[in-house]
C-alpha positions in Angstrom: -36.1 -21.3 12.6 -33.3 -21.1 10.0 -29.9 -20.5 11.3 -28.1 -17.2 10.6 -25.2 -19.0 9.0 -27.5 -20.7 6.6 -29.2 -17.5 5.7 -25.8 -15.9 5.0 -24.8 -18.7 2.7 -28.1 -18.5 0.8 -27.8 -14.7 0.5 -24.3 -15.0 -0.8 -25.6 -17.4 -3.5 -28.3 -14.9 -4.5 -25.8 -12.0 -4.6 -23.5 -14.0 -6.8 -26.3 -14.8 -9.2 -27.2 -11.1 -9.4 -23.7 -10.1 -10.4 -23.4 -13.2 -12.7 -26.4 -12.0 -14.7 -25.0 -8.5 -14.8 -21.9 -9.9 -16.5 -23.9 -12.0 -18.9 -26.1 -9.1 -19.9 -23.1 -7.0 -20.8 -21.4 -9.8 -22.7 -24.5 -10.8 -24.8 -25.8 -7.3 -25.6 -22.6 -5.5 -26.5 -21.3 -7.7 -29.4 -24.5 -7.2 -31.5 -25.7 -3.8 -30.3 -23.9 -1.7 -32.9 -25.2 -4.0 -35.7 -28.7 -4.0 -34.2 -28.7 -0.2 -34.3 -27.3 -0.2 -37.8 -30.3 -2.2 -39.0 -32.5 0.5 -37.4 -30.7 3.4 -39.1 -28.6 4.2 -36.1 -25.1 5.6 -36.7 -21.9 5.4 -34.7 -22.8 8.5 -32.7 -26.1 7.1 -31.6 -24.3 3.8 -30.7 -22.2 5.9 -28.2 -25.4 7.5 -26.8 -27.0 4.1 -26.3 -23.9 2.8 -24.6 -23.8 5.8 -22.3 -27.5 5.6 -21.5 -27.1 2.5 -19.3 -24.4 4.2 -17.2 -26.3 7.5 -17.1 -29.4 6.0 -15.4 -27.2 4.1 -13.0 -25.5 7.3 -12.0 -28.8 8.9 -11.1 -30.4 5.9 -9.3 -27.4 4.4 -7.4 -27.4 7.1 -4.6 -31.2 6.9 -4.3 -31.1 3.2 -3.8 -28.3 3.7 -1.2 -30.3 6.3 0.7 -33.3 3.9 1.0 -31.0 1.1 2.1 -29.5 3.3 4.8 -32.9 4.3 6.0 -34.8 1.0 6.1 -32.1 -1.7 5.7 -34.4 -3.5 3.3 -32.0 -4.7 0.5 -34.2 -7.6 -0.5 -37.2 -5.3 -1.4 -34.9 -3.0 -3.3 -33.5 -5.8 -5.4 -37.0 -7.2 -6.1 -38.2 -3.7 -7.1 -35.1 -2.8 -9.2 -35.1 -6.1 -11.0 -38.5 -5.2 -12.5 -36.7 -2.5 -14.4 -34.2 -5.0 -15.8 -37.1 -7.3 -16.9 -38.9 -4.4 -18.6 -35.7 -2.9 -20.2 -34.7 -6.2 -21.7 -38.2 -6.9 -23.0 -38.1 -3.5 -24.7 -34.7 -4.5 -26.2 -36.3 -7.7 -27.5 -39.3 -5.8 -29.0 -37.0 -3.2 -30.7 -38.6 -1.7 -33.7 -36.8 1.7 -33.6 -33.4 2.9 -32.4 -35.2 5.1 -29.8 -36.8 1.9 -28.4 -33.3 0.5 -27.9 -32.2 3.8 -26.3 -35.1 3.6 -23.9 -34.5 -0.1 -23.1 -30.9 0.6 -22.0 -32.0 3.6 -19.9 -34.6 1.4 -18.1 -32.2 -1.5 -17.6 -29.7 1.0 -16.1 -32.2 1.9 -13.4 -32.3 -1.7 -12.3 -28.6 -2.1 -12.3 -28.2 0.8 -10.0 -29.3 -1.3 -7.0 -25.8 -2.8 -6.9 -24.8 0.0 -4.5 -27.2 -1.4 -2.0 -25.8 -4.9 -2.3 -22.2 -3.6 -1.8 -23.5 -1.7 1.3 -25.0 -4.9 2.7 -21.7 -6.8 2.1 -19.8 -4.0 3.8 -22.1 -4.0 6.9 -22.2 -7.8 7.3 -18.5 -8.7 6.7 -15.5 -8.1 8.9 -12.9 -5.6 7.9 -10.3 -8.3 7.3 -12.8 -10.5 5.3 -14.4 -7.7 3.3 -12.0 -7.8 0.3 -12.6 -11.5 0.1 -16.3 -11.1 0.1 -16.1 -8.4 -2.5 -13.9 -10.5 -4.7 -16.5 -13.2 -4.7 -19.1 -10.8 -6.0 -16.7 -9.4 -8.6 -15.6 -12.9 -9.6 -19.2 -13.9 -10.2 -19.6 -11.0 -12.6 -16.4 -12.0 -14.4 -17.7 -15.5 -14.8 -20.8 -13.9 -16.4 -18.6 -12.0 -18.8 -16.9 -15.3 -19.8 -20.3 -17.1 -20.2 -21.7 -14.4 -22.4 -19.7 -15.0 -25.5 -20.5 -18.7 -25.2 -24.2 -17.9 -25.2 -23.8 -15.7 -28.3 -23.2 -18.7 -30.5 -26.7 -20.3 -30.1 -28.2 -16.8 -30.2 -26.7 -16.1 -33.6 -28.6 -19.0 -35.1 -32.1 -17.9 -33.8 -34.7 -17.1 -36.5 -38.3 -17.6 -35.6 -41.4 -15.8 -34.5 -43.2 -15.5 -31.1 -46.6 -14.1 -32.2 -45.9 -10.7 -33.7 -42.2 -10.6 -32.4 -39.3 -11.8 -34.5 -36.6 -13.6 -32.6 -33.1 -13.3 -34.2 -29.5 -12.7 -33.3 -30.4 -9.0 -32.5 -33.5 -9.5 -30.4 -32.4 -12.8 -28.9 -30.2 -11.3 -26.1 -33.2 -9.2 -24.9 -35.6 -12.1 -24.5 -32.8 -14.3 -23.0 -32.0 -11.7 -20.3 -35.7 -11.0 -19.7 -36.2 -14.7 -18.8 -33.0 -14.8 -16.7 -34.1 -11.8 -14.7 -37.5 -13.3 -14.1 -35.7 -16.3 -12.6 -33.6 -13.9 -10.5 -36.7 -12.4 -9.1 -37.7 -15.8 -7.6 -34.1 -16.5 -6.5 -34.0 -13.3 -4.5 -37.5 -13.9 -3.2 -36.6 -17.3 -1.7 -32.8 -17.2 -1.1 -32.0 -13.6 -0.2 -32.2 -12.3 3.4 -31.6 -8.9 5.0 -28.6 -10.0 7.1 -28.2 -7.8 10.2 -24.9 -5.9 10.8 -21.9 -7.6 12.5 -22.7 -6.2 16.0 -26.1 -7.8 16.0 -24.9 -11.1 14.4 -23.0 -11.8 17.6 -26.1 -11.6 19.6 -28.1 -13.8 17.2 -25.4 -16.4 17.1 -25.2 -16.5 20.9 -29.0 -16.8 21.1 -28.9 -19.7 18.6 -26.2 -21.5 20.5 -28.1 -21.1 23.8 -31.2 -22.4 22.1 -29.3 -25.4 20.8 -27.8 -26.2 24.2 -31.0 -25.7 26.1 -34.3 -26.2 24.3 -36.7 -23.3 24.9 -39.0 -23.7 27.9 -42.7 -23.6 27.8 -42.8 -19.8 28.4 -41.6 -19.0 24.8 -44.6 -17.5 23.0 -45.3 -18.2 19.3 -46.4 -15.3 17.2 -47.3 -15.9 13.6 -45.3 -19.1 13.5 -42.1 -17.5 15.0 -41.0 -17.3 18.6 -40.7 -13.9 20.2 -36.9 -14.2 20.4 -36.6 -14.5 16.6 -39.2 -11.7 16.1 -37.2 -9.4 18.4 -33.8 -10.2 16.8 -35.0 -9.3 13.3 -37.2 -6.4 14.2 -35.7 -3.2 12.7 -37.0 0.2 13.7 -36.6 3.5 11.8 -33.1 4.0 13.2 -32.0 0.7 11.7 -31.1 -0.9 15.1 -32.4 -4.1 16.5 -35.1 -3.9 19.2 -34.4 -6.8 21.5 -37.1 -7.7 24.0 -36.3 -8.2 27.6 -36.4 -12.0 27.3 -33.9 -11.8 24.4 -31.6 -9.5 26.3 -31.6 -11.7 29.4 -31.3 -15.1 27.7 -29.1 -14.4 24.7 -26.5 -11.8 25.2 -24.5 -13.2 28.1 -21.9 -10.5 28.3 -22.3 -9.3 24.7 -23.4 -5.8 23.8 -26.9 -5.2 25.2 -29.3 -3.3 22.9 -32.1 -1.3 24.4 -34.7 1.0 22.7 -33.0 0.8 19.4 -29.7 2.2 20.6 -26.5 0.3 21.5 -25.1 0.4 25.0 -21.5 -0.4 23.8 -19.7 -3.2 25.7 -16.8 -1.6 27.4 -13.7 -3.5 26.2 -10.4 -3.2 27.8 -8.9 -1.2 25.0 -5.7 -0.5 26.8 -4.8 -4.2 26.5 -6.6 -5.0 23.2 -4.8 -4.4 19.9 -7.7 -5.6 17.7 -8.6 -3.2 14.9 -12.0 -4.9 14.5 -13.5 -2.7 17.3 -16.8 -1.5 16.0 -16.3 2.0 14.7 -20.0 2.3 14.1 -21.1 1.3 17.6 -18.6 3.5 19.4 -19.5 6.5 17.4 -23.3 6.2 17.0 -24.1 9.7 18.3 -21.1 11.3 16.7 -21.8 9.9 13.2 -25.5 10.9 13.3 -24.3 14.6 13.6 -21.9 14.3 10.7 -23.2 15.9 7.5 -22.8 14.3 4.1 -20.5 17.2 3.2 -18.2 16.4 6.1 -17.9 12.7 5.0 -17.2 13.3 1.3 -14.8 16.1 1.8 -12.4 14.0 3.9 -9.1 13.6 2.2 -9.1 9.8 2.2 -12.6 9.7 0.7 -11.7 12.2 -2.1 -8.6 10.1 -2.9 -10.7 7.0 -3.4 -13.4 8.7 -5.4 -10.7 10.1 -7.7 -9.2 6.6 -8.1 -12.7 5.3 -8.9 -13.3 7.9 -11.6 -9.8 7.6 -13.1 -10.0 3.8 -13.2 -13.4 3.7 -14.9 -12.5 6.5 -17.3 -9.2 4.9 -18.5 -10.6 1.4 -18.6 -13.6 2.1 -20.7 -11.5 4.3 -22.9 -9.1 1.4 -23.5 -11.9 -1.1 -24.0 -13.4 1.2 -26.7 -10.2 1.6 -28.5 -8.7 -1.9 -28.2 -10.6 -3.4 -31.1 -9.5 -0.5 -33.4 -5.9 -1.0 -32.2 -5.8 -4.7 -32.8 -7.4 -4.3 -36.2 -4.9 -1.7 -37.3 -1.7 -3.1 -35.8 -2.4 -6.9 -35.6 -5.1 -7.4 -38.2 -7.3 -9.1 -35.6 -10.9 -10.0 -36.6 -13.8 -11.0 -34.5 -12.5 -14.5 -33.6 -9.1 -13.1 -32.5 -10.7 -10.4 -30.4 -13.0 -12.9 -28.8 -10.0 -15.0 -27.8 -8.3 -11.8 -26.5 -11.2 -10.9 -24.3 -11.5 -14.5 -23.1 -7.9 -14.5 -22.0 -8.5 -11.2 -20.2 -11.5 -12.7 -18.5 -9.6 -15.8 -17.2 -6.7 -13.6 -16.0 -9.2 -11.4 -14.1 -10.9 -14.4 -12.6 -7.5 -15.7 -11.5 -6.7 -12.4 -9.9 -10.0 -12.4 -7.9 -9.1 -15.9 -6.6 -5.6 -14.6 -5.6 -7.2 -11.6 -3.8 -9.6 -13.9 -1.9 -6.5 -15.8 -0.6 -4.2 -12.9 0.3 -6.6 -10.2 1.3 -6.3 -11.1 5.0 -2.6 -10.7 4.9 -2.1 -7.4 3.0 -3.8 -4.1 3.6 -6.2 -2.4 1.2 -3.9 0.6 0.8 -1.0 -1.6 -0.1 -3.0 -3.3 -2.7 -4.3 0.0 -4.0 -0.8 1.6 -4.3 0.8 -1.5 -5.8 -2.0 -1.9 -8.5 -1.9 1.8 -9.5 1.9 1.5 -9.8 1.5 -1.6 -12.0 -1.1 0.1 -14.1 1.3 2.9 -15.0 3.6 0.5 -16.8 1.3 -0.3 -19.8 0.4 3.3 -20.3 4.1 4.2 -20.6 4.6 1.3 -23.1 1.6 2.5 -25.1 3.0 6.0 -25.3 6.3 4.7 -26.5 5.2 2.2 -29.1 1.6 3.0 -30.3 2.0 6.5 -31.8 4.9 5.3 -34.0 3.8 1.7 -34.7 3.3 0.5 -38.2 0.9 -2.3 -39.1 2.3 -5.8 -38.9 1.7 -8.6 -36.5 5.3 -9.7 -36.2 6.7 -6.4 -35.0 3.7 -5.4 -32.7 2.5 -8.7 -31.1 5.3 -8.9 -28.6 4.9 -5.5 -27.0 1.1 -5.5 -27.2 1.0 -8.9 -25.5 3.2 -7.7 -22.7 1.3 -4.5 -21.9 -2.0 -6.4 -22.3 -1.0 -9.0 -19.7 0.3 -6.3 -17.3 -2.7 -4.1 -17.7 -5.2 -6.8 -17.0 -3.3 -8.3 -14.1 -3.7 -5.1 -12.0 -7.4 -4.5 -12.7 -8.8 -6.9 -10.1 -6.6 -5.7 -7.3 -7.4 -2.0 -8.1 -11.2 -2.6 -8.2 -11.3 -4.6 -4.9 -9.0 -2.3 -3.0 -11.0 0.8 -3.9 -14.4 -0.7 -2.9 -13.1 -2.4 0.2 -11.2 0.6 1.5 -13.9 3.0 0.6 -16.3 1.0 2.8 -13.9 1.3 5.7 -13.4 5.1 5.6 -17.1 6.0 5.3 -19.5 5.6 8.3 -21.3 2.2 8.4 -24.6 4.0 9.0 -24.5 5.5 5.5 -22.9 2.7 3.5 -25.7 2.6 1.0 -25.5 6.2 0.0 -21.7 6.2 0.1 -21.5 3.2 -2.2 -24.1 4.8 -4.5 -22.0 7.9 -4.8 -18.9 5.8 -5.5 -20.7 3.9 -8.3 -22.1 7.2 -9.6 -18.7 8.7 -9.8 -17.5 5.6 -11.6 -20.5 5.8 -13.9 -19.5 9.3 -15.0 -16.1 7.9 -15.9 -17.8 5.1 -18.0 -19.7 7.8 -19.9 -16.7 10.1 -20.5 -14.2 7.3 -21.3 -15.6 6.1 -24.6 -15.9 9.7 -25.8 -12.2 10.3 -25.0 -11.2 7.2 -26.9 -11.9 9.0 -30.2 -8.6 10.8 -29.7 -6.7 7.6 -30.0 -6.8 7.8 -33.8 -5.9 11.5 -34.3 -3.7 12.4 -31.4 -2.7 9.1 -29.8 0.3 10.4 -27.8 -1.6 13.3 -26.3 -4.6 11.1 -25.5 -2.5 8.4 -23.8 -0.4 11.1 -22.0 -3.5 12.5 -20.3 -4.6 9.0 -19.3 -1.2 8.2 -17.8 -1.2 11.6 -16.0 -4.5 10.8 -14.4 -3.1 7.5 -13.0 0.0 9.3 -11.9 -2.2 11.8 -10.1 -3.9 8.9 -8.2 -0.5 7.4 -7.4 0.8 10.7 -5.9 -2.5 11.3 -4.0 -2.3 7.7 -2.5 1.4 8.3 -1.5 0.7 11.7 0.1 -2.4 10.4 1.9 -0.9 7.1 2.9 -1.4 7.6 6.7 -5.1 8.3 6.2 -5.8 5.5 3.7 -6.7 2.9 6.4 -9.9 1.8 8.2 -11.3 4.4 10.6 -11.6 1.6 13.2 -7.8 1.4 13.3 -7.5 5.2 13.8 -10.2 5.0 16.6 -8.3 2.0 18.2 -5.0 3.9 18.2 -6.7 7.0 19.6 -8.2 4.9 22.4 -4.8 3.3 23.1 -3.1 6.7 23.3 -5.8 7.9 25.6 -5.3 4.9 27.9 -1.6 5.5 28.0 -2.1 9.2 28.9 -4.6 8.1 31.7 -2.1 5.6 32.9 0.7 8.3 33.1 -1.7 10.6 35.0 -2.5 7.9 37.5 1.2 7.1 38.2 2.3 10.7 38.5 3.1 11.7 42.1 0.7 14.0 43.8 3.5 16.1 45.3 6.1 17.5 42.9 9.8 18.1 43.9 12.2 16.2 46.2 10.6 14.6 49.2 13.5 15.9 51.3 12.2 19.4 50.9 9.4 18.3 53.1 11.6 17.0 55.9 11.1 13.3 55.0 14.3 11.2 55.7 
């Protein structure tokens, strides 16, 4: 029987590889896509449509994957299924032939990429609140490494020129066959390394059972069913409600004072909340019945949730707009070519990777809302600089390089903190039971931003000041919303803990209040 800690480590490796390949795919497809379409009579407008197609299918499928994950808690099956779309989409990209084939290939690949919402949901359910930002930074860091590896893979891909049967392999079709092979490898990685890790409340029970098993070997009355003992069977049995069904022998031998689960519903261990300041109290366990009665509308109309969804959209909208316009800006102002732009993006990649490492180290000491507010404040600075310098800038590397370098470094430095704080805090203000759908909605909102951002970037050439002013105004809106909703932008478990503490204090006051009011002398007592 494999230990839970080992399964978690292997699952983390599989998750990292999933995000790594997502970064590689973006980095190897994007540089040659426009030229590939040009060879198939595709114009700049069609290039934008193909770029948006990937995000569009992800917008539609992310919430659906999330709903399935919430209902059945079978992330592994979802990834194996979604990965087939990535394999098929990249094979279509390899085959090519027409511009519409490329459009279809990116649509199909986007269906597979949408499963990322389910992975984020599993990370949220299986990590502590204090350690969640660290876990999310690992996944984001893996994607960033993929973005750095992609350009390195483009060099050998550019020299390809041979045939595989009727298919011609060159620098255009090469990325398709490469990613097709890598996603086939991922299918086996997920099959053998990925596990559906149970939520935190059940991990305690499993770890206790494993410790008891290690201290005292199982007696002869443990039955073996299909190669597994009944304890393991019961610990990993998930019913339709998504709760573990522990058999009587598991409850009696493994829990030892931990929460006891019966008939798929938690009987919550009664902690002494009056003397316990921990914010890690399980919000999901203490509110099982309440959360089941909350409608989706109730969840997504909460002020703190709306603030974070707005931040997600604004971030993705502004970032994709800048990414679309930056090569045009560097060409006009700095006379940068392909090599210089590659170096520029490589520097950005290393800066982002460094920020994820910093986040992993400091996330346990600063709150998500502090990280969010600080990063949004930092992101306002480069937009102000762009509004001042860019509309009136004249071509010339000597006069433009200094201010462009400063705003570039500042802008990139805040991205990692903004991404992680939004995802981490969003997982803590939405119910654990619906993390899959919630993360799917968040990714869908961001996907809408990635579709609209490149379209808005066209205004950089004709009305740069107005275009940048709107982008800065959007970040300023998020900044003001974060400030006004500061008290609500924190984990719901903290709110529940404070409510419990206040309730305990009120009960304590009631218990110490005298039964008889007034001065005891009034009753003739000396």
